[in-house]
BATORPA-936242 format. One record per residue (C-alpha): residue in three letters; x, y, z. Coordinates in steps of 0.5 Angstrom, whole numbers, plus 500, padded with zeros to 3 digits. Each point is the difference from the previous one (the first is absolute). Last residue first. Layout:
// BATORPA-936242
<rest ALA&c1 X&c2 Y&c3 Z>
...
// end
This chain:
// BATORPA-936242
<rest GLN&c1 342&c2 241&c3 843>
<rest MET&c1 498&c2 501&c3 507>
<rest ARG&c1 502&c2 506&c3 505>
<rest GLU&c1 501&c2 498&c3 507>
<rest LEU&c1 497&c2 503&c3 506>
<rest ILE&c1 502&c2 498&c3 508>
<rest ALA&c1 495&c2 503&c3 505>
<rest THR&c1 502&c2 502&c3 507>
<rest SER&c1 495&c2 502&c3 505>
<rest ALA&c1 501&c2 503&c3 507>
<rest GLY&c1 495&c2 501&c3 506>
<rest HIS&c1 501&c2 505&c3 506>
<rest ARG&c1 499&c2 501&c3 507>
<rest LEU&c1 505&c2 505&c3 503>
<rest GLY&c1 506&c2 503&c3 498>
<rest LEU&c1 499&c2 499&c3 493>
<rest LEU&c1 493&c2 503&c3 500>
<rest GLY&c1 494&c2 497&c3 496>
<rest GLY&c1 502&c2 497&c3 493>
<rest THR&c1 506&c2 498&c3 497>
<rest GLY&c1 502&c2 498&c3 493>
<rest HIS&c1 504&c2 496&c3 495>
<rest VAL&c1 500&c2 499&c3 493>
<rest LEU&c1 506&c2 496&c3 496>
<rest ALA&c1 501&c2 500&c3 493>
<rest LEU&c1 503&c2 495&c3 495>
<rest ASP&c1 501&c2 501&c3 493>
<rest CYS&c1 503&c2 507&c3 499>
<rest GLY&c1 504&c2 499&c3 494>
<rest PRO&c1 502&c2 507&c3 500>
<rest VAL&c1 497&c2 504&c3 506>
<rest GLN&c1 496&c2 506&c3 498>
<rest VAL&c1 502&c2 506&c3 504>
<rest LYS&c1 501&c2 505&c3 494>
<rest PRO&c1 496&c2 497&c3 495>
<rest HIS&c1 494&c2 501&c3 505>
<rest ALA&c1 497&c2 493&c3 502>
<rest GLU&c1 496&c2 496&c3 495>
<rest GLY&c1 505&c2 494&c3 499>
<rest ARG&c1 495&c2 495&c3 502>
<rest LEU&c1 504&c2 498&c3 506>
<rest GLN&c1 501&c2 507&c3 502>
<rest ARG&c1 493&c2 502&c3 499>
<rest VAL&c1 498&c2 494&c3 504>
<rest ALA&c1 504&c2 503&c3 506>
<rest GLU&c1 498&c2 507&c3 499>
<rest ILE&c1 492&c2 497&c3 502>
<rest ILE&c1 502&c2 496&c3 505>
<rest LYS&c1 503&c2 505&c3 504>
<rest THR&c1 495&c2 504&c3 499>
<rest MET&c1 495&c2 496&c3 503>
<rest GLY&c1 504&c2 499&c3 506>
<rest GLY&c1 501&c2 507&c3 502>
<rest ARG&c1 494&c2 502&c3 505>
<rest ASN&c1 500&c2 507&c3 503>
<rest VAL&c1 493&c2 501&c3 496>
<rest PRO&c1 504&c2 500&c3 493>
<rest HIS&c1 508&c2 500&c3 501>
<rest ASN&c1 502&c2 503&c3 494>
<rest ASN&c1 506&c2 503&c3 497>
<rest CYS&c1 506&c2 502&c3 504>
<rest LEU&c1 501&c2 497&c3 507>
<rest GLY&c1 494&c2 495&c3 498>
<rest GLY&c1 504&c2 497&c3 494>
<rest GLY&c1 503&c2 504&c3 495>
<rest ASP&c1 498&c2 497&c3 494>
<rest THR&c1 507&c2 495&c3 500>
<rest ASN&c1 498&c2 498&c3 507>
<rest PHE&c1 506&c2 496&c3 501>
<rest PRO&c1 507&c2 498&c3 495>
<rest LEU&c1 504&c2 495&c3 503>
<rest LYS&c1 507&c2 500&c3 498>
<rest GLY&c1 501&c2 508&c3 499>
<rest VAL&c1 501&c2 505&c3 495>
<rest GLY&c1 495&c2 498&c3 494>
<rest SER&c1 494&c2 501&c3 505>
<rest ILE&c1 502&c2 503&c3 506>
<rest LEU&c1 500&c2 495&c3 507>
<rest ASN&c1 508&c2 500&c3 500>
<rest GLY&c1 500&c2 507&c3 500>
<rest ASP&c1 506&c2 501&c3 505>
<rest SER&c1 497&c2 497&c3 506>
<rest VAL&c1 494&c2 495&c3 500>
<rest PHE&c1 505&c2 494&c3 501>
<rest LYS&c1 504&c2 503&c3 506>
<rest GLY&c1 494&c2 503&c3 504>
<rest GLY&c1 497&c2 492&c3 499>
<rest GLN&c1 505&c2 497&c3 503>
<rest GLY&c1 497&c2 499&c3 507>
<rest LYS&c1 497&c2 494&c3 498>
<rest GLU&c1 503&c2 497&c3 494>
<rest CYS&c1 499&c2 502&c3 493>
<rest PHE&c1 494&c2 499&c3 494>
<rest GLY&c1 498&c2 495&c3 506>
<rest LEU&c1 493&c2 502&c3 500>
<rest ASP&c1 500&c2 502&c3 507>
<rest GLU&c1 506&c2 505&c3 498>
<rest LEU&c1 497&c2 503&c3 494>
<rest GLN&c1 494&c2 501&c3 505>
<rest MET&c1 504&c2 503&c3 505>
<rest LEU&c1 503&c2 505&c3 495>
<rest VAL&c1 493&c2 502&c3 497>
<rest THR&c1 496&c2 501&c3 506>
<rest ILE&c1 505&c2 505&c3 503>
<rest THR&c1 499&c2 504&c3 494>
<rest PHE&c1 493&c2 501&c3 501>
<rest SER&c1 494&c2 497&c3 498>
<rest ASP&c1 504&c2 497&c3 494>
<rest TYR&c1 497&c2 493&c3 499>
<rest ILE&c1 505&c2 497&c3 495>
<rest SER&c1 499&c2 498&c3 493>
<rest ALA&c1 507&c2 497&c3 498>
<rest TYR&c1 503&c2 498&c3 493>
<rest LYS&c1 504&c2 495&c3 497>
<rest ILE&c1 499&c2 495&c3 506>
<rest ASP&c1 505&c2 494&c3 499>
<rest GLN&c1 505&c2 502&c3 506>
<rest PRO&c1 493&c2 500&c3 505>
<rest VAL&c1 500&c2 492&c3 499>
<rest VAL&c1 495&c2 496&c3 495>
<rest GLY&c1 496&c2 494&c3 500>
<rest ALA&c1 493&c2 504&c3 500>
<rest GLU&c1 497&c2 496&c3 506>
<rest GLN&c1 507&c2 502&c3 504>
<rest PHE&c1 500&c2 507&c3 498>
<rest ALA&c1 493&c2 501&c3 502>
<rest ARG&c1 501&c2 496&c3 507>
<rest PRO&c1 507&c2 504&c3 501>
<rest GLY&c1 497&c2 507&c3 499>
<rest SER&c1 494&c2 499&c3 505>
<rest TRP&c1 504&c2 498&c3 506>
<rest ALA&c1 505&c2 506&c3 500>
<rest GLY&c1 495&c2 504&c3 497>
<rest ALA&c1 497&c2 500&c3 507>
<rest SER&c1 505&c2 506&c3 502>
<rest TYR&c1 507&c2 500&c3 503>
<rest THR&c1 503&c2 505&c3 504>
<rest LEU&c1 495&c2 502&c3 505>
<rest ASP&c1 501&c2 493&c3 504>
<rest LEU&c1 496&c2 499&c3 506>
<rest ARG&c1 501&c2 493&c3 503>
<rest ASN&c1 494&c2 500&c3 504>
<rest GLY&c1 498&c2 508&c3 500>
<rest GLY&c1 492&c2 498&c3 501>
<rest ARG&c1 501&c2 496&c3 493>
<rest PRO&c1 502&c2 506&c3 496>
<rest GLY&c1 497&c2 498&c3 494>
<rest LYS&c1 502&c2 496&c3 493>
<rest MET&c1 495&c2 497&c3 495>
<rest ALA&c1 502&c2 496&c3 494>
<rest GLU&c1 499&c2 500&c3 492>
<rest GLY&c1 503&c2 496&c3 495>
<rest HIS&c1 500&c2 499&c3 492>
<rest GLY&c1 503&c2 497&c3 495>
<rest THR&c1 500&c2 499&c3 492>
<rest LEU&c1 495&c2 505&c3 499>
<rest THR&c1 499&c2 501&c3 492>
<rest VAL&c1 501&c2 505&c3 495>
<rest LEU&c1 499&c2 499&c3 493>
<rest PRO&c1 500&c2 506&c3 495>
<rest ARG&c1 493&c2 502&c3 497>
<rest ASN&c1 496&c2 497&c3 494>
<rest LEU&c1 495&c2 496&c3 504>
<rest SER&c1 499&c2 493&c3 499>
<rest GLN&c1 506&c2 498&c3 504>
<rest ALA&c1 497&c2 504&c3 506>
<rest ILE&c1 494&c2 496&c3 500>
<rest GLU&c1 503&c2 493&c3 500>
<rest LYS&c1 505&c2 502&c3 505>
<rest SER&c1 495&c2 502&c3 505>
<rest THR&c1 499&c2 507&c3 501>
<rest VAL&c1 502&c2 506&c3 505>
<rest VAL&c1 497&c2 507&c3 498>
<rest ILE&c1 504&c2 506&c3 504>
<rest ALA&c1 497&c2 507&c3 503>
<rest GLY&c1 503&c2 506&c3 502>
<rest GLY&c1 498&c2 506&c3 504>
<rest GLY&c1 500&c2 508&c3 501>
<rest ASP&c1 501&c2 505&c3 505>
<rest THR&c1 507&c2 501&c3 503>
<rest VAL&c1 504&c2 501&c3 506>
<rest VAL&c1 508&c2 499&c3 498>
<rest CYS&c1 504&c2 496&c3 504>
<rest CYS&c1 505&c2 502&c3 506>
<rest ASP&c1 508&c2 500&c3 500>
<rest MET&c1 499&c2 507&c3 496>
<rest ARG&c1 497&c2 503&c3 506>
<rest ARG&c1 505&c2 497&c3 505>
<rest LEU&c1 501&c2 494&c3 504>
<rest PRO&c1 505&c2 499&c3 506>
<rest ASP&c1 496&c2 503&c3 504>
<rest SER&c1 493&c2 501&c3 498>
<rest ILE&c1 498&c2 506&c3 495>
<rest MET&c1 507&c2 503&c3 499>
<rest PRO&c1 500&c2 506&c3 495>
<rest SER&c1 504&c2 498&c3 494>
<rest ALA&c1 507&c2 502&c3 499>
<rest LEU&c1 502&c2 492&c3 501>
<rest VAL&c1 496&c2 499&c3 493>
<rest GLU&c1 503&c2 506&c3 497>
<rest GLU&c1 507&c2 497&c3 501>
<rest VAL&c1 498&c2 493&c3 498>
<rest THR&c1 498&c2 504&c3 493>
<rest VAL&c1 493&c2 501&c3 497>
<rest VAL&c1 498&c2 499&c3 493>
<rest ASP&c1 493&c2 504&c3 500>
<rest GLN&c1 494&c2 496&c3 497>
<rest LEU&c1 496&c2 500&c3 507>
<rest ARG&c1 493&c2 497&c3 499>
<rest ALA&c1 501&c2 496&c3 494>
<rest ASN&c1 496&c2 500&c3 494>
<rest PRO&c1 505&c2 502&c3 495>
<rest ASN&c1 504&c2 495&c3 502>
<rest TYR&c1 507&c2 501&c3 497>
<rest GLN&c1 503&c2 504&c3 506>
<rest ALA&c1 497&c2 495&c3 505>
<rest HIS&c1 505&c2 495&c3 499>
<rest HIS&c1 506&c2 504&c3 502>
<rest SER&c1 496&c2 502&c3 506>
<rest ALA&c1 499&c2 493&c3 502>
<rest ALA&c1 507&c2 499&c3 500>
<rest VAL&c1 501&c2 507&c3 504>
<rest LYS&c1 495&c2 497&c3 505>
<rest ILE&c1 504&c2 494&c3 501>
<rest TRP&c1 506&c2 504&c3 501>
<rest ALA&c1 498&c2 503&c3 505>
<rest LEU&c1 500&c2 494&c3 505>
<rest GLN&c1 507&c2 500&c3 499>
<rest GLU&c1 501&c2 507&c3 502>
<rest PRO&c1 496&c2 499&c3 506>
<rest THR&c1 505&c2 495&c3 502>
<rest THR&c1 500&c2 492&c3 502>
<rest GLY&c1 504&c2 498&c3 506>
<rest PHE&c1 497&c2 494&c3 500>
<rest ASP&c1 497&c2 499&c3 507>
<rest HIS&c1 499&c2 508&c3 502>
<rest MET&c1 498&c2 502&c3 492>
<rest HIS&c1 495&c2 494&c3 500>
<rest ARG&c1 497&c2 502&c3 507>
<rest MET&c1 499&c2 507&c3 497>
<rest ALA&c1 497&c2 498&c3 494>
<rest CYS&c1 495&c2 495&c3 503>
<rest MET&c1 498&c2 506&c3 505>
<rest ALA&c1 499&c2 505&c3 494>
<rest TYR&c1 496&c2 494&c3 497>
<rest ALA&c1 495&c2 501&c3 506>
<rest ASN&c1 502&c2 507&c3 501>
<rest HIS&c1 497&c2 502&c3 493>
<rest THR&c1 494&c2 495&c3 500>
<rest THR&c1 498&c2 503&c3 506>
<rest ALA&c1 500&c2 497&c3 508>
<rest GLY&c1 498&c2 505&c3 505>
<rest TYR&c1 502&c2 497&c3 506>
<rest ALA&c1 492&c2 500&c3 503>
<rest ALA&c1 498&c2 496&c3 494>
<rest GLU&c1 504&c2 494&c3 502>
<rest PHE&c1 497&c2 496&c3 505>
<rest ASP&c1 493&c2 502&c3 498>
<rest GLU&c1 501&c2 498&c3 492>
<rest GLU&c1 503&c2 493&c3 502>
<rest ALA&c1 494&c2 496&c3 497>
<rest GLY&c1 501&c2 504&c3 494>
<rest VAL&c1 495&c2 506&c3 498>
<rest ALA&c1 498&c2 499&c3 492>
<rest LYS&c1 501&c2 507&c3 497>
<rest THR&c1 494&c2 504&c3 498>
<rest GLY&c1 500&c2 502&c3 492>
<rest ILE&c1 505&c2 504&c3 496>
<rest ASP&c1 496&c2 507&c3 500>
<rest GLY&c1 501&c2 505&c3 495>
<rest THR&c1 504&c2 504&c3 496>
<rest ARG&c1 507&c2 498&c3 501>
<rest PRO&c1 499&c2 493&c3 502>
<rest LYS&c1 495&c2 498&c3 495>
<rest GLY&c1 500&c2 493&c3 498>
<rest ALA&c1 500&c2 494&c3 495>
<rest LEU&c1 503&c2 493&c3 500>
<rest THR&c1 497&c2 495&c3 495>
<rest VAL&c1 501&c2 492&c3 499>
<rest LEU&c1 496&c2 497&c3 494>
<rest ALA&c1 500&c2 492&c3 500>
<rest VAL&c1 499&c2 496&c3 493>
<rest SER&c1 500&c2 493&c3 501>
<rest CYS&c1 496&c2 499&c3 506>
<rest LYS&c1 500&c2 494&c3 506>
<rest GLY&c1 503&c2 495&c3 496>
<rest SER&c1 505&c2 498&c3 505>
<rest ALA&c1 506&c2 504&c3 496>
<rest ILE&c1 496&c2 506&c3 499>
<rest ALA&c1 498&c2 501&c3 507>
<rest GLU&c1 508&c2 498&c3 502>
<rest ALA&c1 502&c2 506&c3 495>
<rest ALA&c1 495&c2 504&c3 502>
<rest HIS&c1 502&c2 500&c3 507>
<rest GLY&c1 507&c2 501&c3 498>
<rest LEU&c1 498&c2 506&c3 497>
<rest HIS&c1 496&c2 502&c3 505>
<rest MET&c1 506&c2 500&c3 505>
<rest ILE&c1 504&c2 504&c3 496>
<rest TYR&c1 493&c2 505&c3 500>
<rest SER&c1 500&c2 499&c3 508>
<rest CYS&c1 507&c2 503&c3 501>
<rest GLY&c1 498&c2 507&c3 501>
<rest GLY&c1 496&c2 498&c3 506>
<rest SER&c1 498&c2 493&c3 501>
<rest GLU&c1 493&c2 499&c3 498>
<rest THR&c1 498&c2 494&c3 497>
<rest SER&c1 493&c2 501&c3 496>
<rest ASP&c1 500&c2 494&c3 495>
<rest VAL&c1 494&c2 499&c3 496>
<rest HIS&c1 498&c2 494&c3 495>
<rest ARG&c1 494&c2 498&c3 496>
<rest VAL&c1 500&c2 507&c3 497>
<rest LYS&c1 495&c2 504&c3 496>
<rest LEU&c1 502&c2 507&c3 500>
<rest GLY&c1 497&c2 506&c3 499>
<rest LEU&c1 505&c2 504&c3 503>
<rest TYR&c1 496&c2 504&c3 505>
<rest ASP&c1 497&c2 493&c3 502>
<rest VAL&c1 507&c2 497&c3 500>
<rest MET&c1 502&c2 506&c3 505>
<rest ALA&c1 494&c2 499&c3 504>
<rest TRP&c1 502&c2 493&c3 502>
<rest ALA&c1 507&c2 501&c3 500>
<rest GLY&c1 500&c2 505&c3 505>
<rest GLY&c1 496&c2 506&c3 501>
<rest PRO&c1 505&c2 505&c3 497>
<rest ALA&c1 506&c2 496&c3 498>
<rest ASP&c1 506&c2 502&c3 503>
<rest ARG&c1 499&c2 495&c3 506>
<rest GLY&c1 503&c2 495&c3 494>
<rest CYS&c1 498&c2 497&c3 494>
<rest PHE&c1 499&c2 494&c3 496>
<rest TYR&c1 495&c2 498&c3 495>
<rest GLY&c1 499&c2 493&c3 496>
<rest ASP&c1 495&c2 499&c3 494>
<rest VAL&c1 503&c2 505&c3 495>
<rest ASP&c1 498&c2 499&c3 493>
<rest GLU&c1 494&c2 504&c3 500>
<rest SER&c1 504&c2 506&c3 502>
<rest ARG&c1 504&c2 500&c3 493>
<rest LEU&c1 507&c2 497&c3 498>
<rest GLY&c1 505&c2 503&c3 496>
<rest ALA&c1 505&c2 499&c3 505>
<rest ASP&c1 501&c2 508&c3 500>
<rest GLU&c1 493&c2 501&c3 499>
<rest LEU&c1 499&c2 496&c3 507>
<rest ALA&c1 505&c2 504&c3 503>
<rest GLY&c1 498&c2 507&c3 498>
<rest LYS&c1 492&c2 498&c3 502>
<rest ALA&c1 502&c2 497&c3 507>
<rest VAL&c1 504&c2 507&c3 501>
<rest GLU&c1 494&c2 504&c3 498>
<rest ALA&c1 495&c2 496&c3 504>
<rest HIS&c1 505&c2 501&c3 506>
<rest LEU&c1 501&c2 507&c3 499>
<rest GLN&c1 492&c2 501&c3 500>
<rest ALA&c1 499&c2 496&c3 506>
<rest THR&c1 505&c2 505&c3 504>
<rest SER&c1 496&c2 506&c3 497>
<rest LYS&c1 503&c2 505&c3 495>
<rest ASP&c1 500&c2 507&c3 499>
<rest PRO&c1 506&c2 501&c3 506>
<rest ALA&c1 504&c2 495&c3 496>
<rest TYR&c1 508&c2 502&c3 501>
<rest ARG&c1 505&c2 495&c3 498>
<rest THR&c1 497&c2 498&c3 494>
<rest PRO&c1 503&c2 495&c3 495>
<rest HIS&c1 496&c2 494&c3 503>
<rest GLU&c1 504&c2 494&c3 499>
<rest TYR&c1 498&c2 494&c3 495>
<rest ILE&c1 502&c2 493&c3 499>
<rest GLY&c1 497&c2 495&c3 496>
<rest ALA&c1 502&c2 492&c3 499>
<rest ILE&c1 504&c2 499&c3 506>
<rest TYR&c1 500&c2 492&c3 500>
<rest ALA&c1 498&c2 494&c3 504>
<rest LYS&c1 502&c2 493&c3 501>
<rest GLY&c1 508&c2 501&c3 498>
<rest LYS&c1 501&c2 498&c3 507>
<rest ILE&c1 494&c2 500&c3 504>
<rest THR&c1 502&c2 494&c3 504>
<rest MET&c1 495&c2 495&c3 503>
// end
């Protein structure tokens, strides 16, 4: 069974807040759900499938009750920041197999003003905790190895932040709205060598939601038609050090699966939403997804090649996680939302990609240098 053309993204909503001391996490979930349903022109009574990750307080059963939903299909797949891209694919599978017809996917949390929840402990935790692995040094380890193997430079990584900042200046809700230069990125404080502060994403409260429907329902709504044509997911870990290679991600497997199902190649993509927890995350994923050869990512991102209207592959035109929004430290949802905006022609005029009819969404979850998941989706605007 293929999901190609079987499911449509009918509604999207990104919460405008980046700081929510006056709201509970459950309330944020409810607000983004309401926003996405209103965008689609649907009601909560229409929802018969619900999808969420670990950020949903109490899990799927508690959130279904809190939102007042009556569903016949649920999915609480958890794979960090890429969970919501996986949920998109799983919702399409459920719709294609008749398990549901209107799927709601929500993300929300308060890492700036509240607890983001307990993290699951992996089987290798006892062997690794003593060495002090953190999100920052795990990704820095990948960056350092990439520099060692391929000659990638800090200046090249800085161009990714520069591109994100050029886009964020047009987003009134972006956490960081100032345009920065390569020199300013390189002058920011070192966090974990070779990653500096401006190589790291923002931390924000907030959230987002999408509504995925069958083709029949999507066609009955007064909204632009955006369909999922290809989807892939994969997992990667250090495997006890066996054949360890820090210079590629699980995107090397999820990407080709999505492209094959969609029947397109990287050169066909007009816009790319690429998970940007750190600048090195973007560079490695662009290579793994086939936009350039392995080791050539530094050259590919340089000189504004990711800036809309300037380069050949516009990315993260909302400012991405590096400048705009990274709710609950999970960026997959916002990547879907901005891709849909581009396909609908609803992005800011200064960053809207002309004739954008094919977009890629890709995310990772977990730690790039350790265990992580990846998910890739190809979205298309239908006439």
